[in-house]
C-alpha positions as CSV (number, residue, x, y, z in Angstrom):
1,M,0.0,0.0,0.0
2,K,2.8,2.4,0.8
3,F,4.4,1.7,-2.6
4,L,1.1,2.4,-4.3
5,A,0.6,5.6,-2.4
6,L,4.1,6.7,-3.4
7,C,3.4,6.1,-7.1
8,L,0.2,8.2,-6.8
9,V,2.2,11.0,-5.3
10,L,4.8,10.9,-8.1
11,L,2.1,11.0,-10.7
12,L,0.7,14.1,-9.2
13,V,4.0,16.0,-8.9
14,V,5.8,14.9,-12.1
15,P,4.3,16.3,-15.3
16,A,3.5,13.8,-18.0
17,V,5.8,13.9,-21.0
18,A,3.8,15.3,-23.9
19,D,4.5,15.3,-27.7
20,E,5.9,18.6,-29.1
21,P,3.0,20.9,-30.0
22,N,2.2,21.3,-33.6
23,P,2.3,24.1,-34.3
24,K,4.6,25.7,-31.8
25,V,5.4,29.4,-31.3
26,V,9.1,30.0,-32.2
27,G,9.3,33.8,-32.2
28,K,7.7,37.1,-33.0
29,V,7.8,39.4,-36.0
30,D,6.0,42.8,-36.1
31,G,4.3,41.8,-32.8
32,Q,2.8,38.7,-34.3
33,D,3.6,35.2,-33.2
34,V,5.6,33.0,-35.6
35,H,4.5,29.4,-35.6
36,E,6.4,26.4,-36.8
37,F,4.5,23.5,-38.3
38,T,5.7,19.9,-38.9
39,L,4.4,18.0,-41.9
40,S,5.1,14.4,-42.7
41,A,4.2,11.7,-45.2
42,G,6.0,8.4,-45.8
43,K,9.7,9.0,-45.1
44,I,9.7,12.7,-45.6
45,T,9.4,15.4,-42.9
46,M,9.2,19.1,-43.3
47,K,9.2,22.1,-40.9
48,V,7.5,25.3,-42.1
49,L,7.5,28.8,-40.5
50,S,4.5,31.1,-40.8
51,Y,7.1,33.8,-41.3
52,G,7.6,34.0,-45.1
53,G,6.3,30.5,-45.6
54,I,9.8,29.4,-45.0
55,V,10.7,25.7,-45.3
56,R,13.2,25.5,-42.5
57,E,13.9,21.8,-42.6
58,L,13.2,19.0,-45.2
59,H,14.4,15.5,-44.2
60,V,14.5,12.9,-47.0
61,P,16.2,9.5,-47.1
62,D,19.3,8.5,-49.1
63,K,20.0,5.2,-50.9
64,A,20.8,3.5,-47.5
65,G,17.6,4.8,-45.9
66,K,19.4,7.4,-43.8
67,T,17.6,10.7,-43.7
68,A,19.2,14.2,-43.9
69,D,18.0,17.8,-43.9
70,V,18.5,18.9,-47.5
71,V,17.5,22.6,-47.3
72,L,19.7,25.4,-46.1
73,G,18.4,27.7,-43.3
74,F,18.8,29.0,-39.8
75,D,18.0,27.8,-36.3
76,T,16.0,30.9,-35.2
77,V,13.4,33.3,-36.6
78,D,15.6,36.2,-35.6
79,E,18.3,35.0,-37.9
80,Y,15.9,34.9,-40.9
81,V,14.8,38.4,-40.0
82,K,18.3,39.8,-39.7
83,S,20.1,38.5,-42.8
84,S,18.5,35.7,-44.8
85,P,19.4,35.4,-48.5
86,Y,15.8,34.2,-49.1
87,F,16.4,30.8,-47.6
88,G,13.4,28.6,-48.2
89,C,10.8,31.4,-48.5
90,L,7.9,32.4,-50.7
91,T,8.8,35.4,-52.8
92,G,6.4,37.9,-54.3
93,R,4.4,39.9,-55.2
94,V,6.8,39.5,-58.2
95,A,9.6,37.1,-57.8
96,N,12.9,37.8,-59.6
97,R,13.8,41.2,-61.0
98,I,11.9,44.2,-62.4
99,A,14.2,46.6,-64.3
100,R,14.9,49.9,-62.5
101,G,12.0,49.2,-60.2
102,K,9.5,50.6,-62.7
103,F,6.6,49.4,-64.8
104,T,3.6,50.9,-66.6
105,L,0.2,49.3,-66.4
106,D,-3.1,50.6,-67.8
107,G,-1.4,53.9,-68.6
108,K,0.0,54.5,-65.1
109,T,3.7,54.2,-64.1
110,Y,4.5,52.5,-60.8
111,T,7.8,53.0,-58.9
112,L,9.1,50.2,-56.7
113,A,12.0,49.8,-54.3
114,T,15.4,49.1,-56.0
115,N,16.5,46.7,-53.3
116,N,18.9,44.9,-55.8
117,D,20.6,48.1,-57.1
118,P,19.6,49.2,-59.7
119,N,16.6,46.8,-59.9
120,H,13.7,45.6,-57.9
121,L,14.0,42.0,-56.5
122,H,11.6,39.5,-55.0
123,G,8.8,41.9,-54.1
124,G,10.9,44.6,-52.5
125,V,12.2,45.6,-49.1
126,K,9.4,43.8,-47.3
127,G,8.1,41.3,-49.8
128,F,6.1,38.2,-49.1
129,D,9.2,36.5,-47.7
130,K,9.1,39.0,-44.7
131,R,5.4,38.8,-43.9
132,V,3.7,36.6,-41.3
133,W,1.2,34.3,-43.1
134,A,-2.0,32.9,-41.7
135,C,-1.6,29.2,-41.6
136,K,-3.9,26.2,-41.3
137,Q,-2.7,22.6,-41.1
138,V,-5.3,20.8,-43.1
139,K,-3.9,17.3,-42.6
140,P,-0.6,15.9,-41.1
141,N,0.9,16.2,-44.5
142,S,-0.7,19.5,-45.7
143,L,-0.4,23.2,-44.8
144,Q,-2.4,26.1,-46.2
145,L,-0.8,29.5,-46.0
146,S,-2.7,32.7,-46.7
147,Y,-1.7,36.4,-47.0
148,S,-3.6,39.5,-48.0
149,S,-1.3,42.1,-49.6
150,A,-2.8,45.6,-49.4
151,D,-3.3,48.0,-52.3
152,G,-0.1,50.0,-52.6
153,E,2.0,47.5,-50.5
154,E,5.7,47.9,-51.8
155,G,4.3,50.1,-54.5
156,Y,2.1,47.5,-56.2
157,P,-1.5,48.3,-57.3
158,G,-4.5,46.3,-56.0
159,K,-5.4,44.2,-53.0
160,L,-4.0,40.8,-53.7
161,D,-5.2,37.7,-51.7
162,V,-2.8,34.8,-51.9
163,T,-3.2,31.2,-50.9
164,V,-0.3,28.7,-51.1
165,T,-0.6,25.0,-50.1
166,Y,2.3,22.8,-49.2
167,M,1.6,19.1,-49.4
168,L,3.8,16.0,-48.9
169,T,2.9,12.6,-50.4
170,P,3.9,9.1,-49.4
171,E,5.6,8.8,-52.8
172,G,8.2,11.4,-51.8
173,E,6.7,14.5,-53.4
174,W,6.4,18.1,-52.2
175,H,3.5,19.7,-54.0
176,I,3.2,23.5,-54.0
177,N,-0.1,25.0,-55.2
178,Y,-0.5,28.7,-55.6
179,E,-3.7,30.8,-56.1
180,A,-4.2,34.6,-56.0
181,K,-7.0,37.1,-56.8
182,T,-6.9,40.9,-57.1
183,D,-9.3,43.8,-57.2
184,K,-7.0,45.8,-59.6
185,A,-4.8,44.8,-62.4
186,T,-1.4,43.9,-61.0
187,P,1.7,41.9,-61.8
188,V,2.0,38.5,-60.0
189,N,4.8,36.0,-60.2
190,L,5.2,33.8,-57.2
191,T,7.9,31.1,-56.4
192,Q,9.5,29.1,-53.7
193,H,13.1,30.0,-53.0
194,A,14.5,26.8,-51.3
195,Y,18.2,26.3,-51.4
196,F,18.8,22.5,-51.8
197,N,21.9,20.4,-51.1
198,L,21.0,16.8,-51.6
199,A,24.0,15.6,-49.6
200,G,22.6,17.5,-46.6
201,H,22.6,21.1,-45.7
202,A,25.9,20.8,-43.9
203,A,27.7,18.8,-46.5
204,G,29.6,21.6,-48.2
205,T,29.2,22.4,-51.9
206,I,26.8,21.1,-54.6
207,L,29.5,21.3,-57.3
208,D,29.4,17.5,-57.9
209,H,25.6,17.3,-58.1
210,M,24.5,16.2,-61.6
211,L,22.0,18.6,-63.1
212,E,19.7,18.2,-66.1
213,I,17.4,21.0,-67.3
214,R,15.0,20.5,-70.2
215,A,15.6,23.8,-71.8
216,D,17.0,24.7,-75.2
217,S,17.2,28.4,-74.5
218,Y,17.6,31.0,-71.7
219,T,16.7,34.6,-71.3
220,E,19.8,36.7,-72.3
221,C,20.5,39.3,-69.6
222,D,22.5,42.5,-69.2
223,A,25.1,43.0,-66.5
224,T,22.4,43.6,-63.9
225,L,20.6,40.3,-64.8
226,I,17.7,42.1,-66.6
227,P,16.6,40.3,-69.7
228,T,17.3,41.9,-73.1
229,G,14.0,40.4,-74.4
230,E,15.8,37.8,-76.5
231,L,16.1,34.0,-76.0
232,K,19.5,32.6,-76.6
233,S,20.3,29.0,-77.4
234,V,22.2,27.1,-74.6
235,S,24.1,25.1,-77.3
236,G,27.9,25.6,-76.9
237,T,27.5,27.6,-73.7
238,P,28.2,26.8,-70.0
239,F,24.4,27.1,-69.5
240,D,23.7,23.8,-71.4
241,F,22.3,21.2,-69.0
242,R,20.2,19.3,-71.5
243,A,22.4,16.2,-70.7
244,P,23.2,15.5,-67.0
245,T,26.3,17.6,-66.1
246,A,28.1,18.3,-62.9
247,I,27.1,21.8,-61.7
248,G,30.7,22.7,-61.0
249,K,32.1,21.6,-64.4
250,R,31.6,25.0,-66.1
251,I,30.6,27.2,-63.2
252,K,33.6,29.5,-63.6
253,E,32.7,30.1,-67.2
254,T,29.4,31.9,-66.8
255,G,30.7,35.4,-66.9
256,L,29.1,36.5,-63.7
257,E,31.0,38.1,-60.8
258,P,31.1,36.3,-58.5
259,A,31.2,33.3,-60.8
260,G,28.2,31.0,-60.8
261,Y,24.7,30.4,-62.2
262,D,21.9,33.0,-61.8
263,L,19.7,32.8,-64.9
264,N,16.3,31.9,-66.2
265,Y,15.7,28.9,-68.5
266,A,12.9,28.9,-71.0
267,L,11.5,25.4,-70.5
268,S,11.0,23.2,-73.6
269,R,7.4,22.3,-73.2
270,G,3.8,23.6,-73.2
271,P,1.8,24.9,-70.2
272,S,1.3,21.6,-68.4
273,L,2.7,19.9,-65.4
274,A,4.3,17.1,-67.3
275,P,6.9,16.0,-68.2
276,K,9.6,16.9,-65.7
277,C,11.6,20.0,-66.4
278,A,14.7,19.3,-64.3
279,T,16.5,16.5,-62.4
280,V,19.3,16.8,-59.9
281,R,21.3,13.9,-58.5
282,D,23.9,13.7,-55.7
283,P,26.3,10.9,-56.6
284,K,27.4,10.2,-53.0
285,S,24.1,9.9,-51.2
286,G,22.1,8.6,-54.1
287,R,19.4,11.3,-53.5
288,A,17.8,12.7,-56.5
289,M,15.2,15.4,-57.1
290,E,12.9,15.8,-60.0
291,V,11.1,19.1,-60.8
292,Y,7.7,19.5,-62.4
293,T,5.9,22.8,-63.0
294,T,3.2,24.6,-64.8
295,E,5.5,27.6,-65.2
296,P,7.3,28.6,-68.4
297,G,10.6,29.2,-66.7
298,V,13.0,28.1,-64.0
299,Q,15.7,30.2,-62.4
300,L,18.9,28.4,-61.5
301,Y,20.9,29.9,-58.7
302,T,24.0,28.4,-57.1
303,A,24.6,30.5,-54.0
304,N,27.4,32.4,-55.7
305,H,27.4,35.2,-53.1
306,Q,27.9,32.9,-50.1
307,T,31.4,33.3,-48.6
308,G,31.4,31.2,-45.5
309,Q,30.3,34.2,-43.4
310,T,26.7,33.0,-43.2
311,I,26.2,30.6,-40.2
312,G,23.3,28.3,-40.7
313,K,21.6,25.5,-38.8
314,G,23.7,23.7,-36.3
315,K,26.4,26.5,-36.5
316,V,27.4,25.4,-39.9
317,A,29.3,28.0,-42.1
318,Y,27.8,27.9,-45.6
319,P,30.5,28.2,-48.2
320,Q,30.2,29.5,-51.8
321,Y,28.0,27.0,-53.9
322,C,26.6,25.5,-50.7
323,G,23.2,25.0,-52.4
324,F,21.2,25.3,-55.6
325,C,17.8,26.9,-56.2
326,L,15.4,25.9,-59.0
327,E,12.8,28.6,-58.8
328,C,9.8,27.8,-61.0
329,Q,8.3,31.1,-62.3
330,H,7.5,33.4,-65.2
331,F,10.4,35.1,-66.8
332,P,12.3,38.0,-65.1
333,D,11.1,41.5,-65.8
334,A,8.1,40.1,-67.8
335,I,6.0,43.1,-66.9
336,N,8.4,45.3,-69.1
337,Q,9.0,42.7,-71.8
338,P,6.3,42.5,-74.5
339,K,7.8,39.3,-75.9
340,F,7.4,37.4,-72.7
341,A,4.3,35.7,-71.3
342,S,2.3,38.2,-69.3
343,V,2.3,38.3,-65.5
344,V,-0.6,40.7,-65.2
345,L,-3.5,39.4,-63.1
346,K,-6.9,41.2,-63.6
347,P,-10.0,41.4,-61.4
348,G,-12.2,38.4,-62.0
349,E,-9.3,36.2,-62.9
350,T,-7.5,33.6,-60.6
351,Y,-3.7,33.2,-60.7
352,R,-2.9,29.5,-60.5
353,Q,0.3,27.6,-60.7
354,K,1.8,24.3,-59.4
355,T,5.2,23.0,-58.8
356,I,6.3,19.5,-57.6
357,Y,9.7,18.5,-56.2
358,R,9.9,14.8,-56.2
359,F,12.6,13.1,-54.1
360,L,14.1,9.7,-54.9
361,A,17.0,7.6,-53.7
362,E,19.0,5.7,-56.3
């Protein structure tokens, strides 16, 4: 009896061990709580912040079944707020660049921030990547993120209501569905800006990753990465990834300073989700990623500006070429380029696009 009484006392004074809450509050931005959600399906797990829709972790298995976190990022919300190079976030109202931060729509000229001197980049000083989104976990594998961008926010016309859904599947796929509606004509071009390293975020560079992009041409750009309006053939250039090629093989030949890839490919297909537009393989771990999208272009970026000064998750210093981005989107500066597919959304219309990242182990 004494033993039973002692056990009852211990149950009263020792709190039960509970599962980690989902979501959990991990910080504050602009006086709003930032939540972290955990999604899972099959062997894939993802952690998402309501701040910027940031995918902070993405764990996928290798050929031996060992999982690793394959996206770059930070341990705390404050680090993302302070100095993130768009790690894992949603970018908008217009992803990529707008020349000189100006465009004309319905006879009116709009002036935006030139936060990537001399151009406008990824929605401005406080784009969608720096906003706290309203989030609803629909299922253990699915998260709906919503944001209402006010008329005039960052200089853009119209109130824009955006909904993005992240969903994981048991087959190893990460689906991203985008929808948006506006009350005034406005440019819209959304994308996800994850930096991937299929060997693991702390594994060093992605120079030995084998990349294939199904694109015969790219948007020729000036020195500030604004398109000239012309499509150039990739044939005979360091931009040709029509056959699987190590990312590092010709990375010093791109003509950029610092050297690396930062260009938009015109995908060789119609406006449908299939077939796949890109494949990346890490020869060491056996992890591979296939990319499918409804968008006409994909921007390849190879973390050219990283120097080892950025300290990421687990106090890891991220070196140059520590990750790659494949940002599915419309072409850069399309609002000023009559030859490119339009990015103008009008009242009564619904902006829709879909991208899938499919993870394999070979």
